[in-house]
NUGUDO-74307 format. One record per residue (C-alpha): x, y, z; residue number from 1; residue in three letters. Coordinates in steps of 0.5 Angstrom, whole numbers, plus 500, padded with zeros to 3 digits. Example, Ala and Ser with C-alpha at 12.3 -4.5 7.8 and 13.67 -1.06 7.14 Angstrom:
BEGIN
+-----+-----+-----+-----+------+
|  xx |  yy |  zz | seq | type |
+-----+-----+-----+-----+------+
| 525 | 491 | 516 |   1 |  ALA |
| 527 | 498 | 514 |   2 |  SER |
+-----+-----+-----+-----+------+
//
This chain:
BEGIN
+-----+-----+-----+-----+------+
|  xx |  yy |  zz | seq | type |
+-----+-----+-----+-----+------+
| 159 | 288 | 421 |   1 |  MET |
| 162 | 290 | 414 |   2 |  THR |
| 165 | 285 | 409 |   3 |  ASP |
| 173 | 283 | 413 |   4 |  PRO |
| 176 | 282 | 406 |   5 |  GLN |
| 173 | 288 | 403 |   6 |  SER |
| 176 | 292 | 410 |   7 |  VAL |
| 183 | 288 | 410 |   8 |  SER |
| 184 | 291 | 403 |   9 |  ALA |
| 182 | 298 | 404 |  10 |  ALA |
| 188 | 298 | 410 |  11 |  VAL |
| 192 | 294 | 404 |  12 |  ALA |
| 192 | 299 | 401 |  13 |  LYS |
| 193 | 305 | 405 |  14 |  LEU |
| 199 | 301 | 407 |  15 |  TYR |
| 201 | 301 | 401 |  16 |  ASP |
| 200 | 308 | 400 |  17 |  THR |
| 204 | 311 | 406 |  18 |  TYR |
| 207 | 305 | 409 |  19 |  PRO |
| 208 | 304 | 416 |  20 |  PHE |
| 212 | 306 | 420 |  21 |  PRO |
| 215 | 311 | 417 |  22 |  PRO |
| 221 | 311 | 421 |  23 |  GLU |
| 229 | 311 | 418 |  24 |  PRO |
| 232 | 306 | 414 |  25 |  LEU |
| 239 | 303 | 418 |  26 |  LEU |
| 245 | 301 | 415 |  27 |  ASP |
| 246 | 299 | 424 |  28 |  GLU |
| 241 | 296 | 429 |  29 |  PRO |
| 236 | 301 | 431 |  30 |  PRO |
| 238 | 306 | 436 |  31 |  PRO |
| 236 | 304 | 444 |  32 |  GLY |
| 231 | 299 | 446 |  33 |  TYR |
| 224 | 299 | 448 |  34 |  ASN |
| 224 | 294 | 454 |  35 |  TRP |
| 217 | 291 | 452 |  36 |  ARG |
| 220 | 288 | 446 |  37 |  TRP |
| 226 | 285 | 450 |  38 |  ASN |
| 223 | 278 | 451 |  39 |  TRP |
| 227 | 278 | 458 |  40 |  GLN |
| 224 | 285 | 460 |  41 |  ALA |
| 217 | 283 | 458 |  42 |  ALA |
| 218 | 277 | 462 |  43 |  TYR |
| 220 | 280 | 469 |  44 |  ASN |
| 216 | 284 | 468 |  45 |  PHE |
| 211 | 280 | 467 |  46 |  CYS |
| 213 | 274 | 472 |  47 |  THR |
| 218 | 278 | 477 |  48 |  GLY |
| 224 | 274 | 475 |  49 |  GLN |
| 229 | 273 | 469 |  50 |  LYS |
| 226 | 267 | 464 |  51 |  PRO |
| 229 | 260 | 463 |  52 |  GLN |
| 231 | 260 | 456 |  53 |  LYS |
| 231 | 264 | 451 |  54 |  GLN |
| 232 | 261 | 445 |  55 |  ASP |
| 224 | 263 | 444 |  56 |  ILE |
| 220 | 265 | 437 |  57 |  ARG |
| 218 | 272 | 438 |  58 |  ILE |
| 212 | 273 | 432 |  59 |  PHE |
| 210 | 280 | 430 |  60 |  ASP |
| 203 | 280 | 428 |  61 |  ALA |
| 202 | 286 | 424 |  62 |  GLY |
| 210 | 288 | 422 |  63 |  CYS |
| 208 | 294 | 419 |  64 |  GLY |
| 214 | 297 | 416 |  65 |  SER |
| 219 | 293 | 421 |  66 |  GLY |
| 221 | 298 | 426 |  67 |  VAL |
| 219 | 292 | 430 |  68 |  SER |
| 221 | 286 | 429 |  69 |  THR |
| 228 | 290 | 428 |  70 |  GLU |
| 228 | 292 | 435 |  71 |  TYR |
| 225 | 284 | 435 |  72 |  LEU |
| 232 | 281 | 433 |  73 |  VAL |
| 237 | 286 | 435 |  74 |  HIS |
| 233 | 285 | 443 |  75 |  LEU |
| 233 | 277 | 443 |  76 |  ASN |
| 240 | 275 | 440 |  77 |  PRO |
| 238 | 267 | 441 |  78 |  GLN |
| 230 | 268 | 438 |  79 |  ALA |
| 227 | 266 | 432 |  80 |  GLN |
| 222 | 271 | 430 |  81 |  VAL |
| 216 | 272 | 424 |  82 |  VAL |
| 213 | 277 | 421 |  83 |  GLY |
| 207 | 278 | 418 |  84 |  ILE |
| 203 | 284 | 414 |  85 |  ASP |
| 197 | 285 | 410 |  86 |  ILE |
| 200 | 289 | 406 |  87 |  SER |
| 205 | 288 | 400 |  88 |  GLU |
| 207 | 295 | 400 |  89 |  GLY |
| 209 | 296 | 407 |  90 |  THR |
| 213 | 288 | 408 |  91 |  LEU |
| 218 | 290 | 402 |  92 |  LYS |
| 220 | 296 | 407 |  93 |  VAL |
| 221 | 291 | 413 |  94 |  ALA |
| 224 | 287 | 409 |  95 |  ARG |
| 229 | 291 | 406 |  96 |  GLU |
| 230 | 295 | 413 |  97 |  ARG |
| 232 | 287 | 416 |  98 |  CYS |
| 237 | 286 | 410 |  99 |  LYS |
| 240 | 292 | 412 | 100 |  ARG |
| 242 | 292 | 420 | 101 |  SER |
| 242 | 285 | 419 | 102 |  LYS |
| 237 | 283 | 423 | 103 |  ALA |
| 237 | 276 | 419 | 104 |  ASP |
| 234 | 271 | 424 | 105 |  ARG |
| 227 | 273 | 421 | 106 |  VAL |
| 222 | 271 | 417 | 107 |  GLN |
| 216 | 275 | 413 | 108 |  PHE |
| 209 | 272 | 410 | 109 |  HIS |
| 203 | 278 | 408 | 110 |  GLN |
| 196 | 274 | 412 | 111 |  LEU |
| 192 | 278 | 415 | 112 |  SER |
| 191 | 276 | 423 | 113 |  LEU |
| 185 | 272 | 422 | 114 |  TYR |
| 190 | 267 | 418 | 115 |  ASP |
| 195 | 266 | 424 | 116 |  ALA |
| 193 | 259 | 424 | 117 |  ASP |
| 198 | 259 | 417 | 118 |  GLN |
| 204 | 259 | 422 | 119 |  ILE |
| 207 | 254 | 423 | 120 |  GLU |
| 208 | 252 | 431 | 121 |  GLY |
| 207 | 257 | 437 | 122 |  GLU |
| 210 | 263 | 440 | 123 |  PHE |
| 213 | 264 | 447 | 124 |  ASP |
| 211 | 271 | 446 | 125 |  LEU |
| 206 | 275 | 441 | 126 |  ILE |
| 207 | 282 | 438 | 127 |  ASN |
| 202 | 287 | 436 | 128 |  SER |
| 202 | 293 | 436 | 129 |  VAL |
| 197 | 298 | 433 | 130 |  GLY |
| 194 | 292 | 429 | 131 |  VAL |
| 188 | 289 | 433 | 132 |  LEU |
| 183 | 296 | 433 | 133 |  HIS |
| 184 | 296 | 425 | 134 |  HIS |
| 180 | 290 | 424 | 135 |  LEU |
| 173 | 289 | 422 | 136 |  ASP |
| 173 | 284 | 428 | 137 |  ASP |
| 178 | 285 | 433 | 138 |  PRO |
| 176 | 278 | 438 | 139 |  ILE |
| 176 | 275 | 431 | 140 |  GLY |
| 183 | 277 | 431 | 141 |  GLY |
| 186 | 276 | 438 | 142 |  ILE |
| 183 | 269 | 439 | 143 |  GLN |
| 187 | 266 | 433 | 144 |  SER |
| 193 | 270 | 437 | 145 |  LEU |
| 191 | 267 | 442 | 146 |  ALA |
| 192 | 260 | 438 | 147 |  LYS |
| 199 | 260 | 437 | 148 |  LYS |
| 201 | 262 | 444 | 149 |  LEU |
| 205 | 258 | 448 | 150 |  ALA |
| 203 | 256 | 455 | 151 |  PRO |
| 208 | 260 | 459 | 152 |  GLY |
| 208 | 264 | 454 | 153 |  GLY |
| 207 | 273 | 453 | 154 |  LEU |
| 202 | 276 | 449 | 155 |  MET |
| 203 | 285 | 448 | 156 |  HIS |
| 198 | 289 | 445 | 157 |  ILE |
| 197 | 296 | 444 | 158 |  PHE |
| 190 | 299 | 442 | 159 |  VAL |
| 188 | 306 | 442 | 160 |  TYR |
| 184 | 310 | 447 | 161 |  GLY |
| 177 | 313 | 446 | 162 |  GLU |
| 178 | 318 | 451 | 163 |  LEU |
| 185 | 321 | 449 | 164 |  GLY |
| 183 | 320 | 442 | 165 |  ARG |
| 176 | 325 | 442 | 166 |  TRP |
| 179 | 330 | 438 | 167 |  GLU |
| 182 | 325 | 432 | 168 |  ILE |
| 175 | 322 | 431 | 169 |  GLY |
| 171 | 329 | 430 | 170 |  LEU |
| 177 | 330 | 424 | 171 |  MET |
| 177 | 323 | 421 | 172 |  GLN |
| 169 | 324 | 421 | 173 |  ARG |
| 170 | 331 | 418 | 174 |  ALA |
| 175 | 328 | 412 | 175 |  ILE |
| 171 | 324 | 411 | 176 |  ALA |
| 165 | 328 | 409 | 177 |  LEU |
| 169 | 333 | 404 | 178 |  LEU |
| 173 | 326 | 400 | 179 |  GLN |
| 170 | 326 | 394 | 180 |  ASN |
| 173 | 318 | 394 | 181 |  ASP |
| 174 | 315 | 401 | 182 |  LYS |
| 179 | 311 | 399 | 183 |  GLY |
| 183 | 317 | 395 | 184 |  ASP |
| 187 | 315 | 401 | 185 |  TYR |
| 192 | 322 | 397 | 186 |  ARG |
| 185 | 326 | 397 | 187 |  ASP |
| 184 | 325 | 405 | 188 |  GLY |
| 192 | 327 | 407 | 189 |  VAL |
| 190 | 333 | 402 | 190 |  GLU |
| 183 | 335 | 406 | 191 |  VAL |
| 185 | 334 | 412 | 192 |  GLY |
| 192 | 339 | 411 | 193 |  ARG |
| 187 | 344 | 409 | 194 |  LYS |
| 182 | 344 | 414 | 195 |  LEU |
| 187 | 344 | 419 | 196 |  PHE |
| 190 | 350 | 415 | 197 |  ALA |
| 184 | 353 | 416 | 198 |  SER |
| 180 | 352 | 422 | 199 |  LEU |
| 182 | 359 | 427 | 200 |  PRO |
| 187 | 357 | 432 | 201 |  LYS |
| 183 | 357 | 437 | 202 |  ASN |
| 179 | 351 | 435 | 203 |  ASN |
| 180 | 346 | 440 | 204 |  ARG |
| 181 | 339 | 434 | 205 |  ILE |
| 188 | 344 | 432 | 206 |  VAL |
| 189 | 346 | 439 | 207 |  LYS |
| 190 | 338 | 441 | 208 |  ARG |
| 195 | 337 | 434 | 209 |  GLU |
| 199 | 343 | 436 | 210 |  GLN |
| 199 | 340 | 444 | 211 |  GLU |
| 201 | 332 | 442 | 212 |  ARG |
| 201 | 330 | 434 | 213 |  TRP |
| 204 | 336 | 430 | 214 |  SER |
| 210 | 333 | 430 | 215 |  MET |
| 210 | 327 | 428 | 216 |  GLU |
| 204 | 329 | 423 | 217 |  ASN |
| 208 | 332 | 419 | 218 |  GLN |
| 211 | 326 | 414 | 219 |  ARG |
| 204 | 324 | 411 | 220 |  ASP |
| 205 | 317 | 412 | 221 |  GLU |
| 203 | 319 | 420 | 222 |  CYS |
| 198 | 324 | 418 | 223 |  PHE |
| 194 | 318 | 413 | 224 |  ALA |
| 194 | 312 | 419 | 225 |  ASP |
| 191 | 317 | 424 | 226 |  MET |
| 186 | 321 | 420 | 227 |  TYR |
| 184 | 317 | 414 | 228 |  VAL |
| 184 | 311 | 416 | 229 |  HIS |
| 179 | 306 | 413 | 230 |  PRO |
| 178 | 302 | 420 | 231 |  GLN |
| 179 | 304 | 427 | 232 |  GLU |
| 177 | 302 | 433 | 233 |  ILE |
| 178 | 306 | 440 | 234 |  ASP |
| 177 | 302 | 446 | 235 |  TYR |
| 174 | 304 | 452 | 236 |  ASN |
| 177 | 299 | 459 | 237 |  ILE |
| 170 | 295 | 460 | 238 |  GLU |
| 170 | 294 | 452 | 239 |  THR |
| 178 | 294 | 452 | 240 |  LEU |
| 176 | 288 | 458 | 241 |  PHE |
| 171 | 284 | 453 | 242 |  GLU |
| 176 | 284 | 448 | 243 |  LEU |
| 182 | 281 | 454 | 244 |  VAL |
| 176 | 276 | 456 | 245 |  ASP |
| 175 | 273 | 450 | 246 |  ALA |
| 181 | 272 | 447 | 247 |  SER |
| 181 | 266 | 453 | 248 |  GLY |
| 188 | 269 | 456 | 249 |  LEU |
| 190 | 273 | 463 | 250 |  ASP |
| 191 | 280 | 463 | 251 |  PHE |
| 198 | 281 | 467 | 252 |  LEU |
| 197 | 287 | 467 | 253 |  GLY |
| 199 | 295 | 464 | 254 |  PHE |
| 206 | 296 | 461 | 255 |  SER |
| 204 | 304 | 464 | 256 |  ASN |
| 203 | 302 | 471 | 257 |  PRO |
| 204 | 308 | 474 | 258 |  ASN |
| 199 | 312 | 470 | 259 |  PHE |
| 193 | 307 | 473 | 260 |  TRP |
| 195 | 308 | 481 | 261 |  GLN |
| 189 | 312 | 483 | 262 |  ILE |
| 193 | 315 | 489 | 263 |  GLU |
| 196 | 320 | 484 | 264 |  ARG |
| 189 | 323 | 483 | 265 |  LEU |
| 186 | 322 | 490 | 266 |  LEU |
| 191 | 322 | 494 | 267 |  GLY |
| 190 | 328 | 497 | 268 |  LYS |
| 183 | 325 | 500 | 269 |  GLU |
| 182 | 318 | 503 | 270 |  PRO |
| 174 | 318 | 504 | 271 |  SER |
| 175 | 318 | 497 | 272 |  LEU |
| 181 | 312 | 497 | 273 |  GLN |
| 176 | 308 | 502 | 274 |  GLU |
| 171 | 307 | 497 | 275 |  ARG |
| 176 | 306 | 491 | 276 |  VAL |
| 178 | 300 | 495 | 277 |  GLU |
| 171 | 297 | 495 | 278 |  LYS |
| 171 | 297 | 487 | 279 |  LEU |
| 175 | 292 | 483 | 280 |  SER |
| 180 | 292 | 478 | 281 |  ASP |
| 178 | 293 | 471 | 282 |  ARG |
| 173 | 299 | 476 | 283 |  ALA |
| 179 | 303 | 479 | 284 |  THR |
| 181 | 303 | 471 | 285 |  TYR |
| 176 | 305 | 469 | 286 |  ARG |
| 175 | 310 | 475 | 287 |  LEU |
| 183 | 313 | 473 | 288 |  ILE |
| 181 | 314 | 466 | 289 |  GLU |
| 174 | 317 | 467 | 290 |  LEU |
| 178 | 323 | 471 | 291 |  LEU |
| 184 | 323 | 467 | 292 |  ASP |
| 182 | 322 | 460 | 293 |  PRO |
| 188 | 323 | 456 | 294 |  GLU |
| 188 | 315 | 454 | 295 |  VAL |
| 191 | 316 | 447 | 296 |  THR |
| 191 | 308 | 447 | 297 |  HIS |
| 191 | 302 | 452 | 298 |  TYR |
| 198 | 297 | 452 | 299 |  GLU |
| 198 | 291 | 456 | 300 |  PHE |
| 201 | 284 | 456 | 301 |  PHE |
| 197 | 277 | 457 | 302 |  LEU |
| 199 | 270 | 459 | 303 |  GLY |
| 198 | 263 | 458 | 304 |  ARG |
| 199 | 259 | 463 | 305 |  ALA |
| 203 | 256 | 467 | 306 |  PRO |
| 207 | 264 | 469 | 307 |  LEU |
| 210 | 264 | 476 | 308 |  PRO |
| 208 | 270 | 479 | 309 |  LYS |
| 214 | 271 | 484 | 310 |  ASN |
| 212 | 276 | 490 | 311 |  ASP |
| 220 | 278 | 493 | 312 |  TRP |
| 216 | 281 | 500 | 313 |  SER |
| 219 | 275 | 503 | 314 |  ARG |
| 226 | 276 | 506 | 315 |  ASP |
| 229 | 270 | 505 | 316 |  GLU |
| 227 | 268 | 499 | 317 |  LYS |
| 230 | 275 | 497 | 318 |  LEU |
| 236 | 273 | 500 | 319 |  LEU |
| 237 | 267 | 496 | 320 |  ALA |
| 235 | 270 | 489 | 321 |  ALA |
| 240 | 272 | 484 | 322 |  ILE |
| 241 | 277 | 481 | 323 |  PRO |
| 243 | 280 | 474 | 324 |  GLU |
| 243 | 287 | 471 | 325 |  ARG |
| 237 | 289 | 468 | 326 |  HIS |
| 239 | 289 | 460 | 327 |  PRO |
| 235 | 295 | 458 | 328 |  CYS |
| 237 | 301 | 462 | 329 |  MET |
| 243 | 306 | 458 | 330 |  GLU |
| 248 | 310 | 462 | 331 |  GLY |
| 251 | 304 | 466 | 332 |  TRP |
| 258 | 303 | 469 | 333 |  GLU |
| 254 | 310 | 472 | 334 |  SER |
| 251 | 312 | 478 | 335 |  LYS |
| 247 | 317 | 474 | 336 |  CYS |
| 244 | 312 | 469 | 337 |  LEU |
| 236 | 311 | 465 | 338 |  PHE |
| 232 | 306 | 466 | 339 |  ASN |
| 228 | 301 | 463 | 340 |  TYR |
| 222 | 306 | 461 | 341 |  ASP |
| 229 | 313 | 460 | 342 |  TYR |
| 227 | 315 | 467 | 343 |  GLN |
| 233 | 317 | 470 | 344 |  ILE |
| 235 | 315 | 475 | 345 |  VAL |
| 241 | 317 | 480 | 346 |  ASN |
| 244 | 311 | 484 | 347 |  LEU |
| 247 | 312 | 492 | 348 |  SER |
| 255 | 309 | 492 | 349 |  GLN |
| 253 | 303 | 496 | 350 |  LEU |
| 247 | 302 | 490 | 351 |  GLU |
| 252 | 303 | 485 | 352 |  PHE |
| 257 | 298 | 488 | 353 |  GLU |
| 252 | 293 | 488 | 354 |  PHE |
| 250 | 294 | 481 | 355 |  MET |
| 257 | 291 | 480 | 356 |  GLN |
| 257 | 284 | 483 | 357 |  GLN |
| 250 | 283 | 479 | 358 |  CYS |
| 253 | 280 | 474 | 359 |  ASP |
| 250 | 275 | 469 | 360 |  SER |
| 255 | 270 | 468 | 361 |  ASN |
| 256 | 271 | 476 | 362 |  SER |
| 251 | 267 | 481 | 363 |  THR |
| 253 | 271 | 489 | 364 |  LYS |
| 246 | 270 | 492 | 365 |  THR |
| 243 | 277 | 495 | 366 |  VAL |
| 244 | 274 | 501 | 367 |  GLY |
| 252 | 274 | 499 | 368 |  GLU |
| 252 | 280 | 495 | 369 |  ILE |
| 250 | 284 | 501 | 370 |  LEU |
| 256 | 280 | 506 | 371 |  THR |
| 261 | 285 | 502 | 372 |  LYS |
| 256 | 291 | 500 | 373 |  VAL |
| 253 | 294 | 506 | 374 |  PRO |
| 246 | 296 | 503 | 375 |  LEU |
| 239 | 296 | 506 | 376 |  GLU |
| 235 | 290 | 503 | 377 |  LEU |
| 229 | 295 | 502 | 378 |  GLU |
| 234 | 299 | 497 | 379 |  ARG |
| 234 | 293 | 493 | 380 |  VAL |
| 227 | 291 | 493 | 381 |  ARG |
| 227 | 298 | 490 | 382 |  HIS |
| 232 | 297 | 485 | 383 |  LEU |
| 227 | 291 | 483 | 384 |  LEU |
| 222 | 296 | 483 | 385 |  THR |
| 225 | 301 | 477 | 386 |  GLN |
| 227 | 295 | 473 | 387 |  GLN |
| 234 | 296 | 475 | 388 |  LEU |
| 235 | 288 | 477 | 389 |  LEU |
| 233 | 281 | 475 | 390 |  MET |
| 232 | 276 | 480 | 391 |  LEU |
| 233 | 268 | 478 | 392 |  THR |
| 229 | 264 | 484 | 393 |  PRO |
| 233 | 258 | 488 | 394 |  ILE |
+-----+-----+-----+-----+------+
//
């Protein structure tokens, strides 16, 4: 293991040179939403119900240039937000970004994840996107964050996957061989650009770059983050859950659950499905990524007990719950809209009328609404599956 301080210094130098992410600064709130950064939406996804409180504390651990921080402030209007990053250069951008868009409920500190204990108090939501895999000791990093998570809190994590980034790893090592000074990141970008320009068009690394990354990598900040980063650890399911287990927190699920359904791969072969049913969840996840090695990253939630876990399969429980429209949708009030994952949803007339009744200020239960709108209860469950509704149990 290398020296964590030297790794942190190298990472800080990269992001001082190329502040990341390089999204433009706006004089207004950022457009759209990322539901994973909305406390109500994330809590609903993890527990099946709306959270009881909104005046929460949020920790953006490794906030970079403040793109995620800005969303966390604007998507959670009652929350207080703290952002930390190792790079003063990116924090300068983050402060300016939030100042310009009036994201004024945030404090920034130049700290590494290892030093999270220097921030006072606990947090209800911890967000750490694209950070742990750049640490010399990711287990130490996630344990540091876990100590700051309040009971009943959620942690949102994003780390790289080795299978879908195989070609990236090859190019990273090729650039490193040709660099005169591995700490000269501008030279690394220049070398990488020349390599891509020189390689044949049918080269596997070139083809993957063109298929997946070339649009964002037109910006040097993105190219540098991908190909000349001084520290990167990529995961597979087995090593990922070593990280999860070390946190001491509960694994609540991947935030892209449809990818992790084995039926989409083996649905045509029932005999194989029967074999899969004998596997543990983790073994099934491993099988999925081996059969569909497109996993470039893992995005998931961890939690600290006590957290509810609602099962709305019982009719009487569902009928007694109070429904509310999901905070992350676009296009309402229309029967054709985008759901939380920006997937198009076409509502039937009865589904539309039901959702019209689900106002945040209403105390009407599902059962009471169904006395006026004759929607089948299974269609209500379908709206829940689409994350178009949140429920408050009674």
